[in-house]
TIRO-140993 format. One record per residue (C-alpha): x, y, z. Coordinates in steps of 0.25 Angstrom, whole numbers, plus 2048, in hexadecimal, padded with zeros to 3 digits. Example, Ala and Ser with C-alpha at 12.3 -4.5 7.8 and 13.67 -1.06 7.14 Angstrom:
% residues 2
8317EE81F;8377FC81D;
% end
This chain:
% residues 377
800800800;80680D7FC;806818806;7FD824803;801832806;7F883D808;7FD84B806;7FC854812;7F085E812;7F586C810;7F587481D;7ED88081F;7F388C824;7EA88E831;7F4898837;7F38A182B;7E48A082A;7E28A3838;7EC8AE838;7E48B482C;7D78B3833;7DD8B9840;7E28C5837;7D58C6831;7CE8C683E;7D78D1844;7D58D9837;7C68D9838;7C68DC847;7D18E7846;7C78F2844;7BE8EF850;7CB8ED858;7D08FB854;7C2901857;7C18FB865;7CF8FE868;7CF90D864;7C1910869;7C0907875;7CD90187A;7D590E879;7CB91787F;7CA90E88B;7D990D88D;7DA91C88C;7CF91E896;7D691489F;7E391C89E;7DB9298A1;7D69238AE;7E49238B3;7E89318AF;7E593F8B2;7E19438A4;7D99508A4;7D194D897;7D995688E;7E3951883;7E7943882;7E893A88E;7F3932887;801938885;7FE94488D;80894A897;7FD95089F;7F69438A2;7FB93C8AE;7F992E8B3;7F292E8C1;7EF9208C3;7E391C8CA;7E092A8CF;7D492B8C6;7CE91E8CB;7D19228DA;7CA9308D7;7BD9288D5;7BF91D8DF;7C79218EB;7CA92F8EC;7C19388F5;7BC9418EA;7AF9468E3;7B393D8D7;7B39308DF;7A59348E5;79F9378D8;7A592A8D2;79F9228DE;7929298DD;7919258CE;7959178D1;78A9168DC;77F91C8D3;7849138C7;7839078D0;77490A8D4;77290D8C5;7778FF8C1;7708F88CC;7628FE8C8;7648FF8B9;76A8F28B5;7608E98BC;7548F28B8;7588F38A9;75B8E48A8;74E8E08AF;7468E98A6;74D8E589A;74A8D689C;73C8D98A0;73A8E1893;7418D688B;7388CB890;72B8D388D;72F8D687F;7338C887D;7258C2880;71F8BB874;7118C1876;7158CF877;7108D886C;7188E3866;7268DE86B;72D8E7861;7278F3867;72A8F0875;7388EC872;73A8F986B;733901876;73C8FB881;7498FC879;74690B874;74B912881;75990B87F;75B911871;75691F875;760929879;764929887;765938887;756939882;75192F88D;759935898;753943894;74593D895;7489378A3;74D9458A7;74094A8A3;7389408A9;73F9408B7;74194F8B8;73C9558C5;73095A8BD;73094F8B3;7259448AF;72993A8BA;7279448C6;71A9498C0;71593B8BF;7199398CE;7139468D2;7059418CC;7079358D6;70A93F8E2;71993B8E2;7249468E1;72F9418D8;73D9448DB;74694D8D2;74B9408CB;7589458C5;75C94E8D1;75A9448DC;76793E8E1;7609368EC;7629278EC;75691E8EC;75B9168F7;75E9228FF;74F9268FF;74C919906;75791A911;75892391D;76492C91F;771924920;77B92592B;78792F929;791924927;78992091A;78B92E914;79A92E915;7A292C907;7A491D904;7A89158F8;7AC91E8EC;7A892A8F5;7999278F6;793924903;78C918907;77F91F908;7809248F9;7849158F5;7779108F9;76F91C8F4;76A9148E8;76791B8DB;76392A8DC;75592E8D8;75C9358CC;7639288C8;7569208C9;7529288BC;75F9248B5;75C9158B9;74E9168B3;75491C8A7;75F9118A5;7559068A7;74B90D89D;75690F892;75E902893;7538F7895;74F8F6887;75D8F3882;75E8E888C;7508E3889;7558E087A;7618D7880;7578CF889;74D8CE87E;7588C8875;75C8BE880;74D8BA882;74B8B7874;7578AE874;74F8A587E;74789B876;739899879;73B88A87B;74288E888;73689588D;72D88A889;736880890;73688889D;72788989C;72587A89A;72E8788A7;7248818AF;72C88D8B0;72389A8B0;7278A78A9;72E8AD8B5;7368A08B8;73989F8A9;73E8AD8A9;7488AC8B4;74C89E8B2;74D89D8A3;74D8AB89D;7568B38A6;7618A88A6;7618A7897;7628B7897;76E8B789F;7788BB894;76E8C6890;76D8CA89E;77C8CB8A0;77D8D4894;7718DD899;7778DE8A6;7858E18A1;7808EC898;7788F28A3;7838F28AC;78C8F98A2;78290389E;77E9078AC;78C9098B1;78F9128A5;78291A8A5;7859288A1;77C930898;7709308A2;7799358AD;77F93F8A4;7729458A0;76E9468AF;77C94C8B2;77D9448BF;77794F8C8;7749528D3;77D94B8DC;7819418D1;77493A8D4;7739358C5;7829338C4;7809248C1;78C9218B9;79B9228BB;79B9248AB;7959328AE;79F9358B9;7AA9318AF;7A493B8A5;7A39468AF;7B29448B4;7B79448A6;7AF94F89F;7AB9588AB;7B69568B6;7C19548AB;7C69478B2;7C793D8A7;7D09348AF;7C69328BA;7BB9308AF;7C39258A9;7C591F8B7;7B691F8B9;7B49198AC;7BD90D8AF;7B890B8BD;7AA90A8B6;7AF9008AC;7B48F78B8;7A78F88BF;7A08F48B2;7A98E88B0;7A88E48BE;7988E58BE;7988DC8B1;7A18D28B7;7988D18C3;78C8D08BA;7928C58B2;7958BD8BE;7878BF8C4;7818BA8B7;78B8AF8B5;7848A18B2;78989A8BF;78088E8BC;78788A8B0;7938838B6;78A87C8C0;7828778B5;78E8728AE;79286A8BA;7858648BC;7858608AD;7938598AF;78E8528BB;78184D8B4;78A8488A8;7948418B2;78883A8B9;7828368AC;7908308A8;7918298B5;7838238B3;78781E8A5;7948198AA;79C8218A1;7AB8248A6;7B08328A8;7BA82F89C;7AF82C893;7A6837897;7B2841895;7B483B887;7A783E882;79E833888;79583E88E;79484C88A;
% end
């Protein structure tokens, strides 16, 4: 028998092919990388540099002999130094905390409620209601804030309606009293001494001011429509067979909603809460239109204080420090929220499934080697 020889198959240049694909990939992504680098990464890096300098806002902060590096002095001015700047920063943080605690749950709950209502099969005019609920979200915030300023003025529509019911309405945008203060007696003198960030313990528990309550209503009114659409998209991804299976198992509407619908909406819920946290911590335009007066009762955002420090007090270094502290707060809140919403039942379910498979293998008298080799999956 003669030996047969086969010619070796020609080798393909995988390295060169992959190298060409890599080069093409970088070529196509280069415009986006340049845009992000020039308009996002570079400004953030420059702002970080400014937060460590005494730049006065004139000329360039780079390659300027008049700009000195002051280290953490700008951060100390808003956190540890006994100054008016620290007190204003502490008051803005306190007000923003209450703003977040009220706005985020209210807008999330209202958005989910509206999404469930417009997702009903028997509802007529779904397009009209979806448009009506979403319309405030696409309307100019300046216009809506102007309307709220008119409605909640001292002689506005809201106080006139309250007067018809023999109720004297407050001067909404000029009342710095906290709603919790209205329910509590006068505190001891020790509670009035400056505390964390220069704010007394009595002011920390004040709750949102009456003026801030108007901004809370305004935020809930203008943002619920956008989050309603996100929840609506999540609800439409839940097939009707899941609801039918829950109904056949005897689950009522309430039990089905909290045991099936809400857990399946967890990714959407995480997105809504994350966007809500970012938006509430960065609120600016409503605060700017109310000018944060009197007694900074509507100074609900460190973003407005950073603007004031940069363009009114001519302290861009302190403004940049406030911006980066705000950035760290948002990152911390997002990580905490992610930890709270984490699916901790998944590892337990996996362990239970592995235990069930192991017990089944033992009953079938399958050894661990066979089971690991693919006898059971």
